[in-house]
C-alpha atoms as one frame of an Amber mdcrd trajectory, in Angstrom:
protein
 108.220  85.052  22.680 105.482  87.669  22.380 102.666  87.406  24.939 100.673
  90.559  24.180 100.618  93.409  21.696  98.756  96.704  21.970  99.685 100.085
  20.446 100.724 101.277  23.922 102.099  98.037  25.449 104.093  95.074  24.191
 104.835  92.119  26.472 107.481  89.538  25.629 109.363  86.746  27.346 113.113
  87.368  27.178 116.124  85.523  28.536 119.498  86.477  29.981 122.114  83.887
  30.914 119.485  81.190  30.455 117.120  82.879  32.922 113.684  83.871  31.569
 112.017  87.140  32.490 109.108  89.249  31.273 109.644  92.532  29.459 106.984
  95.206  29.050 107.469  98.136  26.663 105.153 101.094  27.401 104.542 104.005
  24.987 102.646 107.259  24.973 100.162 109.076  27.157  97.608 107.071  29.115
  94.181 107.927  30.299  93.333 106.053  33.500  90.872 103.651  31.874  93.262
 102.442  29.170  96.180 102.236  31.603  94.271 100.180  34.157  92.841  97.931
  31.439  96.339  97.236  30.132  97.626  96.467  33.625  94.634  94.157  34.151
  95.340  92.390  30.858  99.003  91.973  31.751  98.115  90.564  35.172  95.817
  87.956  33.594  98.563  86.996  31.134 101.104  86.574  33.947  98.622  84.613
  36.023  98.095  82.229  33.109 101.652  81.924  31.752 104.136  82.621  34.557
 104.284  79.029  35.793 105.222  77.891  32.261 107.815  80.645  31.797 109.628
  80.283  35.111 112.299  77.608  35.362 111.547  74.805  37.794 114.328  75.872
  40.182 113.905  79.637  39.642 112.937  81.240  42.948 113.398  84.829  41.761
 111.659  86.387  38.771 112.128  89.696  36.954 109.511  91.953  35.422 111.361
  94.548  33.330 109.315  97.612  32.398 110.747  99.754  29.617 109.004 103.104
  30.055 111.435 105.247  28.026 108.623 106.244  25.652 106.029 106.769  28.373
 105.043 110.425  28.198 102.555 110.899  30.991 101.208 108.995  33.983  98.973
 110.422  36.701  99.652 110.403  40.458  96.555 108.272  41.004  97.928 105.539
  38.751 101.287 105.538  40.551  99.492 105.166  43.907  97.313 102.390  42.485
 100.389 100.528  41.175 102.093 100.738  44.573  99.065  99.795  46.660  97.162
  97.346  44.430  99.178  96.094  41.463 102.606  95.406  42.956 101.200  93.246
  45.781  99.361  91.206  43.128 102.579  90.769  41.149 104.330  89.670  44.331
 101.560  87.126  44.989 102.239  85.661  41.525 105.894  85.153  42.441 107.464
  88.160  40.734 110.271  89.260  43.050 112.121  91.950  41.071 110.749  94.803
  39.018 113.241  96.885  37.045 111.953 100.009  35.360 113.825 101.815  32.598
 113.190 105.492  33.297 111.105 107.546  30.861 112.827 110.174  28.754 110.043
 112.626  29.631 111.100 114.576  32.741 107.578 114.636  34.165 106.914 110.931
  33.601 110.353 110.063  34.957 109.558 111.792  38.244 106.273 109.905  38.546
 107.794 106.515  37.705 110.510 107.121  40.303 107.764 107.063  42.948 107.468
 103.261  42.565 111.146 102.767  43.433 111.732 100.784  46.649 114.909 101.229
  48.636 114.414  98.288  50.948 116.456  95.413  49.527 115.045  92.942  52.056
 111.507  93.082  50.626 110.087  90.100  48.744 109.153  92.413  45.859 111.732
  95.063  44.961 111.328  97.816  42.378 114.333  99.756  41.098 114.616 102.489
  38.480 117.413 102.372  35.876 118.672 104.521  33.005 119.169 101.583  30.649
 118.234  97.946  30.201 121.743  96.590  30.654 122.045  98.124  34.134 118.672
  96.682  35.103 119.579  93.195  33.943 122.955  93.316  35.694 121.240  94.346
  38.937 118.949  91.327  38.689 121.776  88.923  37.859 124.123  90.142  40.586
 121.534  90.298  43.381 122.887  87.728  45.886 119.425  86.349  46.479 119.095
  85.670  42.776 122.505  84.052  42.353 121.929  81.626  45.196 118.427  80.637
  44.129 118.562  80.320  40.350
């Protein structure tokens, strides 16, 4: 199900093994205003729709960000995501964020800065080379298996 379409961002609801999750597909180069507007739009969409997407017994929820076609993101936006956006996603009940690494070497290095190594956190972000690896990580996380 498509939730949002913009030339630089598409948001859909997907499912794996009967478990719904949100998928974002990012493309191109972003100036800070457009990037922050798109993040703000996505947050409002999740705030409105997440309770209807999540299964009644689903305690863990995945936000999958496909950034393969992301070409450029500034340091300031990475810091803003870590300090402002991710805590808001966590407050909505998103527990896992998987990011498919950009093909662009520069963007890939920037996106890697949102990776969290602490598996005990309530909101975990991991970087992956492909979507299948990201989905398998989410499905095999012991916290997910015991709570879905």
